N, C-alpha and C positions, 0 to 999 in steps of 0.2 A: 504493499500500500503505500502511497505518497506520503511524504512527511508533511506536506502542507497542501491546501487547496491551491495557493498561488504564492510564487515567489516574485517579489518586485526588486528589481535592480536599479538602484539609484534613489537617494533620499532627498532629492530637491522637490519642487512643488508638485510635478507630475507624479512622482513615485510616491510622495506621502499622501497625496490625494487619493490615489487608486488604493493604497493600503487601508487608510482610514474608511474609505467608502465600502471596501470589501469586508473589513471586520465588522462594521457596523451592520452588515447583512448576514453575519454569522459565519463568515469564512475563516479558516485558519491561514494565517498570512505571516510571511517572513519578509522583512524589508532589509536589503543589503546596501550599505553605503561604503564606498572605498576609502574616504577620507575620515577624519574625526570631526565631528560637529562641535562648535560652529566653524564654517569657513566661508570666506568671502567669494563671490562669483562676478564674472563680468556680466553686467546687466544694466538696463536703464533705470532699474529700481522703481518703476512706476507701476502702481497697481490700479488698473481702470476700474470704473465702477461696475462694469460687466463681471468683475471677479467676486463682488460682494456676496451675491447669493450663494455661490460655492463655499466661500469662506464662512458664511453663517451655517451652512449645512455640515461643514467639517468641525464646526465649534471652536473656530479660531479668530473670528472677526473681532470680538471685544479684546482679545489679548494682544493683537497686532496694534490696535489703538492705545491700549495701556502701555505697549512697550515703546511708545514714542512716534508712531507713524505720523507723518505731517500730512495735514489736509490740504488739498489742491482743488481750487474751484475755476481755474482759468487755463486755457491752452493757447500758446502764441506760436506763430510761425514767423520766422525772420529770414527774409531773403539775403543774398550776399551783398546787394546794394544798400542794405540797411532798412528798406521798407518791411513793415510788419503788419500782421492782422492778428487779432486776438478775439477769442469766443469763450463764452462760459460753457462749462462742461454740460450744464443743464440743456444746452441746445444741441448736443451731439450724442447724448447718452440717455436712454430710456430707464436706466436702472437707479441712478442717483445723481444729484447735482454736483457731486464733488468726487474726487479721486483721492488716493493717499500715495505716500512714498515712504519706503522703509528699506534699510540696507538688506541685502540678500542673506547676510550672515544671521540677522535677527528674524527675518521672514522665515527662512528655511528651518531654523532652529525651533521656532514656535510650532511649525507643522510637524517636524520630526518628533518633538515632545509630545504633541497631541497624538500622534500615531501609537506612541508607546503607551501613553495613558489609556487609549481606547482598546488596548489589547493586542496590539500588533507586536511580534517578535522582532526587535529592531538590533541589528548588529552593525557596528561601525568598524572600519579598518579591515573589510573583507572585500577583495577585488575579484571579480568574476572572470575566470579565464576562458570558459566555453560553456555552450548550452547544446545538449543533445536530445533530440526528440525521440522518446522511447517508442517502441512498438506497441507497448501494452498499457500499463497503468500510469505512467508518469514521464515528464521530462526530467532530465538530469542536469544539474548545474555544478561544474567544477570550479572551485573559487580558492583563492589563496588568503590566509590570515596573514595580514602584514605585521602583526605583532609577534607571531611565533614562527613564521615562514612555512607553516604546514598547510597541506592541501586538505580542503574540505569538499565532500561530495553531498549534495543535498537534492531531494526530489519533490516535485510538485506537479499537479495536474495541469496547471497553467503557468508560463513564464511571461512576466511583463517587463519589457526593457524601458527603463526610465532613465537611462545613463546618459542622455543629453546629445547635443549636436555632433560629437565625435564618437557616437556609439560604434564599438567595434563589431557589435553584432549586426547592425543594419546597413552601415555605409559599404558600398563597393569601392574597390581600390581607386577607380577613376573618379569617384565622387570625393574622395578625400583630396583630390588635386584641385578641385573646386574651380575649374575654368582655365582659360588660356594663361600661361604664365606672363606676368606683366600687367594683366588686366584684373587680377583677382582683388577681393576685398578683405580688409582687416579692421579689427574693432580694438578700442583702447577705452579703459575706464579708470577713474580715480575719484577719491573724495577730496573736497577742497574746503578750507575755512577762508573767510574774508571775501567771499564772491559778492558782488554788489547786484542788488536789485531783483534777486530771486526770492520771492516769498511764497505766495499762494498759487503760483503758475508754473506749469511745466512749459519750457520754452525750447523749441526746435529751431536750430540755426542751420541754414544751407550755406556752402561755401563751394568753391570750384572743385575741391578735391573729395567732396562728400557731404555728410551732415552729421549733427550731433545734437544732444539734449541735455538740458540742466533741470535738475529737480531737487528741491530741499528734503533732506532726510532728518532723521533723529539727531539730537546733539547739536543742532545749529550748522551741520555740515551740508555741502551741496554736492551731489552726485553729477559727474559729467561723463557721459558714454558717448562715443563718436566713432564713425566709420570713415575710412579713408581708402583711396586706391593704392595699389601695390607700389607704384612709383613714388608716391609721396613717402610711404614708409621706407623705402630703399634709399631715397635721396637724403633722408634724414638719419640714415645709419641705424634705423631701429631705435633711436633714442626718443622716448615718449615725449619729453619736453621740446624737443626740436620738431617732432611731428605735430604736436600742439601748435607750436609757433607757426608753423608753414601750412596749417589747415584751418583749424578752428578760429585763430586769432586773426586770420585774413577777413573774417567778418567783423565789421567795425563795432557792432554792439556787443558781440561776444568778447571782443578784446577789451571793452570797457568793463564788463562784467568781472574779467579775470585780472584786472590791473593789479590789485593788491592781494590776489589770492595765493594760498599756499597749499600744497599737497599735504594731505594728512594720511599716513599709512603708505601703502604701496600702490604702484600701477598694475593693472591687470590687463592682459592682451590675449587676443585669439584670432585665428585665422589659418589659412584662407577659409572664408565663410561660404556655406552653401545655404541658400533660401529656397523656399517653396515646397512643393510636393516631394515626399519620399515614400518608400514602401512602408506599409502598416505591418508586415509581417516577414520574417525570414526563418525558415526550418521551424516553423510552428511557434516562434517567439513573437509576441504581440507588442508593437511600439507604441509609446505614449510620449507627450511633450515633444521637445525638440528632436528626439530620435525619430518621430513620425513625420516631422516636417516643420521647418522653422519660418515663422512669419517675420517680416521685416521690422526692425525696432522702432521705425518712425510711426508704426501704427499704435504703439503703446498697448498692444494686447498679447504680448508673448507669454505673460505670466497667466493671464486669463485662459489662454489656449492650453497651456500645461495643466492647469487646475481642472479644466473640463474634460480633457481627454482621460485624465485619471478617473473621473466619475463615470465617463462612458464606457471604459473598459470594465469597471466594477459592474455596471449594469449588464454588460454582455456575459461576463462570466457568470454572474448570479443566475441569469436566465438559462445559459448553457447547462449548468450544474442541475438546476431544478427540472429542466425538460428531459434530462437523461437519468433522473432519479430512479425510475422503475426498470431500467435496462440493466442487462447483466454488467457486472463490474468492469470487465475487459472491454466490452463494446462501448460502455458509456465513457470511459476514460479516453479511449482513442478517438472518439468523435467530438469531444468538447473543445479542443482547440480551433477546429474548423467551425463549430457553431459560434464560438466566441468571435471570430474573425468576421464572419458573415454579419452578425448584428453590429459589431463595432464599425465596420466599414460603412454600413448605412448611416449610423449616427455621425460618424466623423465627416463624411462627404456632405451630409445635409447641413452641417453647421460651418464647415470650414473651407470647402472647396472654392466657393465663390470669393470668399475673403483672401485666400491665397492667391487666387488668379488676379483680383484687384491690386494686391500688394505687389506682385510681380510686375504688373504694367507701370505702377508708380515707380518701382525700383529702376526700371529701364529709363524712365525719363529724369530720375534724379541723378543718374550717373551718365547722362548724355551731355557732353561739354558745350553743345550748341543749344539743346533743348531745355536743360535744367534752368538756366537763368530766366528764360522766358517763362517757364511754368511758375517758378517761385514768384516772379514779379506779377503775374496774373493772379495768382491766389492771394497775394497780399493787397491786391487792388480790388478783388472781388470776394468779399466776406462770405456771401452765400455759397459760392463754388468751393471755398476752402472747408466750409462745414460739411458740404456734401462729399468731398474727398475723404474727409476724416470718418464720416459715417459708413463709407463704402467697405471699409476694412473692419467694422465692428458688428456685433450682434448681441442680443440679449443672451444671458446665461440661461440655457435650457432647464427644464425640470429634471429632477432626480428624485427616485422614490425614497 
């Protein structure tokens, strides 16, 4: 017999959401995280209003606010020429008139702690090496304990991959290359103190080499996360401060924001990046969060997508186990992964396919040297069009039982 109904790989928002949702439905769940919590992550650290219903269902909304999450009521787009447009979040979101921003170290820790409290078996410092789809009762996970160096073998009816954008289980080798050399995209992030003029707004700045966003988090700090093209990174020798100077600070307003700012802590970087659709399964393992597809950061909905895919896969697993309850054990176990994928695919595509397509189109425009300045200028001059663009990559957070 399997040791667990589900093993979830990755303790970020998608993994914790899946684990909590499953254990709340009576499943036996193991959550594996390769690092030790808390840990920082490269992220815009913007939690959209569309995330709130899921956070309420997971039982963590109030603890996020109590842990210092900063309330955001406005969104601003700033073109490279200094023109800007501002809108209240109440005009682009049906869920709430405000959003919040909280460091990923605190956000993820709160979810991970909640998973443990709910009855999930949580193990830190366990890195998954491989997953093998069994012919009978279960999948097999081979993992490494980083504390002892010993190999661990675990079995479950379903394996959920929430290991993020660099998933070893989901990415093909060519996908890791992430496009033509020289045109690839990279992201950098740091926390700053002394940033001017960032209070209750999230502010998205465009510049010739890419775009980046400011938002205030707990402790009076401001998070800056931005994306640049490969040539900018290479010409700066990979030095984050030089990349910042040659990209974000070419935007006049962003430069004024950062005039007296100082980095607190360390820089985070990632890349080359891959955005858009990915596979939802490989060898019977089901992908959630960034492992299943990564939406562009300018949408501000990456965390919401992670939380929702966790809930979706939990719904799919619960239905599959329930529908096979009266079948012979061997037959039931062998059919569950396929039943899970079938329902999960329907839920995923219904909620995310159009959003990912819209984000892909906007990405192409944002990184076109000729088109991007025109688009940004038009958006800052036509507020209703800017709101329409922001709404195109959003949706309400669907129901969950």
